[in-house]
N, C-alpha and C positions, 0 to 999 in steps of 0.2 A: 411310540418309539420313533416313528417317522418325524414327528414334530420336534423331538429332541435332536435328531440328526440334522434337521434343517436349521434349527437354532444354533447348533454348534458350528455348522458350516458358515452361516452368516456371521457369527462371532469371529471365526477365523479369517474370513474375508475382510471384515471391518478392521481387525487387528493388522492384517497385512497392508491394507491401504494406509492406515495411520502410520505404521512403521516406514513404509515407502516414502510418504510425504515428509516425515520427520528427518529421515536420512537425506533426502534430496535437499531440503532446506538447510540442513546442517552443512552439507558439502558446498552449497551455494555460497554461504556466508564465509567459508574458509577460502574459497577460490577467488573471491572478488578482489579487484585491485583497489587499494585504499585511495589512490589518486583519482580513479574513475568515480568512486563513491563521493569524494569531495567535490569533483566537478559537477556531478549530477545534482548534489545538494545545493551548490551555488546557483545552478541554473534554475532549480525549483524556487529558490528564494527570490531570484531576479524576476521570474515570471509573476510570482505572487505580488511583489512590489509594483510591477507594471499594472497588474489588475487593480490593486488598491489605488494607485495614482489615477487610473482611468475612471474609477468610480467617483472620485472627488474632483475631477477636472471640470472647472468652470462654475460649479455650484458651491456656494459656501456651505460649511457644515451645519449651520443653523437652519438651513432650508428656506432662506428668504430670497431666493432668486439667483440669477446668473451674475457672477462677479468677474468673469473672465474677460 
């Protein structure tokens, strides 16, 4: 009987945590500003482009030495 009560308690606790996270994430996506999302996405793309450019700076893509 004690094992059943512990299992039910853990199940209810897990359901509560999942429900809380689901509700929090749902409200977060509704409350976010579309302009801020766009600006953050543009910044992410800009930084990714800078990293890609830095990886290929000076060395040719065939790997045959420095071409800068």
